[in-house]
Residue, then its C-alpha position, 0 to 999 in steps of 0.5 A: m578511523s582513517s585518514a583517508r575518511l575523514p574529509g566526508t564526515p562533514r558531507l555526510l553530517r549535512a546530507l543528515n541534517d537536510r534530510a532531518a529537516l525535509e522530514l521535518l517540514l514534511e511531517h511538520g510544516p511550514l517552519t521558520r529556519t529557528q524552529l529547524g534549528e530547535r527540533t534540529g538541535l541545530s545551532k541558529v547559524t547552523a540551521s539558516q546554513l542547511v535552510e539556504r543550501l536545500e532552498e538554492r536546490g530547489l528542495v524548500r521554499r519561502v511560503g510566508e512569514q511568521a509574526g514574532g516580537r521585536g524585530p522583522n517577521a521569519q521567514l516560513y518553509a516549506v518542502t517545494p511539492s514539484s520537487a519530484y513526482v510519482v504516480g499510483v495505479d490500481v490495476g483490476p480485471d474491470h479497471v485502472v485506475a491512477a493517481c499523480a501525487d507529488i513529493t509531499g504525498s498530495i494528490v494532484g490528478r487522478v483518472e480511471h479507465s475501464t479495462r473491458d473494452t481494450d487488449d492493449p495494457v501498455g497503452l491502458v496504462h500511458s494514457a491514465v499515467l500520463e492524464a494523471a500527470d497532466l491533471g497534476g501540471a506535471a510533465l512525463s519528465d517530472i515523474r520520479r515512479i510508478v507503481l502499479g498494483t495489481p492481482g497476481l504474482v510480481d517475479p521478486a527476481t525480475g520485479d515483472i508479471a510471473f502470473a496474473w488470474d485475473l488479468p490475461r493481457w498481463h504477461r511477462g515482458l510487460l514491465a520491459n514494455l512499460r519502461e520502455d514506454l514511460i519512464p525505466d523507473v516503473f513497478f509492479e507490486n501485488d495488490v495485497n501487499l500495497a493495500a498491507v503498506t497502507e494499513a501500516h502507514e495509516g491504518a490499524a497496523r500503525g506501530v506493529g512490526d509483524f501483521l497479517l492482512v487478510w483480504i477477503d473479496r472477489g478473491v482471497g489473499l494474504a500479506v505478510m508484514l515481518g519487521g516492518r518488511l514486505h515477505r514476498g517469497a522466492t517465487g513472490a508467491a507468499g500469501e497467496i491464501g487461496w491454494l492454502p489446503v483446508p477443511g470442507a473443499d475439494l484439493p485441485r490436482d491441476v492448478s494451471k488447469r483454467g477453472a481450477k480453484g484452491a481449497f481455501q478460495a472455494i470455502a472463502g472467497a466471494d462466491a462462498v460467502l454470497a452462498v452462506a448468506r442465500e442459504n440464511g436468507f440474505k441477498g445482495r448483488t456482491a458479497g459486501e452486500a450481503v454481509r452488510a444485510a446480515i449484520a443490519a439483521g442482528t441477531k437474525g444474521g449472526p448464523v452467517l457471520d458465525e459460519l464465515a467466521r469459522r471458515l476464515a478462521l482455517g486461513v488465520a489458524s494455518i498462517g498463525v501457527v508458522l508466523d505466530p502474529s500479534l496483529v491480523v488485519l480483515a481488509g477487502e470489500v467482505g472485511q470492510a462489510g464483516g467490520t468489528p463483528l466478523a473479526d471479533r468473531v474469527q479472533h475468538e475461533v482462531a484461539a479455540i482450534s490453535v495454539v496462536s491467540p493473534r488480535v484480529v481487527v477491522s483495516e481502518v483505510g478507508a477508499e483505495p488501500v491499493l492506490r494508496g499503498a502504490l503511492l506510498t510506495g513511491l513516494d518512499a522511494v523518491r524520497d530516500q533518491v531526492f532527499g539523499s541527494t543533497t550532499n550533490 
């Protein structure tokens, strides 16, 4: 190692120790200085210096005391929640939901607005973000990142919306408008990709590096996680599985034409699910309701699940023989409604028609996976910024 790099070594070690301590406090806090030292392997003196350093920067604070044996009680420390805030936004054809979370991940404000009566997406998102932040006691200047989950294509090169069929008012140039209107750190991400982020953090894909998330809802979509990273493709179109050519549906010859529908979307989307259910005597206001009615009917509903599994397996097997994932997660309204009975059938059918046989499970994420994924994505980035700045 050259002598020119030696002076930076203690600073780097301090930064690594500080980051490790902050992560421990987020996961296990509150902790005392002694407990931090034990968990990080640092001496008492070094651990005390570390806490003082973080306290001076406003990143940790005293939150109580822990009674001990002899001597005074030990001070307990935790990450200061107001160190930074993020806002996640779930944008759909009918609604905008925004939630503000502090740096610990606690949601401190949430609002929901209809999108049906507006032609001003910037104004709507602006209002939702500010209202969610205000409910959490955060000013716009306190927000370090805003992540918006949206259907359609997000251009990896520019970060802008490239195509969103269900959101005609969302267009190229919108990202710049939002960054000018709100803060510079505004980012778009595909909604199904964000659902996969949530699944990887706290759902059925915890600890799994390579997996597929198949979203079966109003539309069908796919998120691809490889080596713990989202695969978006050259143009952001990776995962637009609705356009997958499969048997059982005509292929569109002009995909830009309004009303054009991909083959897999035609056989596995919500309209197709409702049709399969009706043919077998089951109805519902939504595809999810119809599937739940079939499951509630026991063996009588079996033909509905069998046919849906056969159709879904065409898409899963097609992607499976290319990527060979160990796990496939079924999500979205229909995936959740079908539950384990549908997932088991899809797993069996995929193994029967292809040389791959991934484990197929239902999502373990509860409500609002897209919104939760937006917050998790924002928190990962902001913690890197805030915790990484401890070397200053």
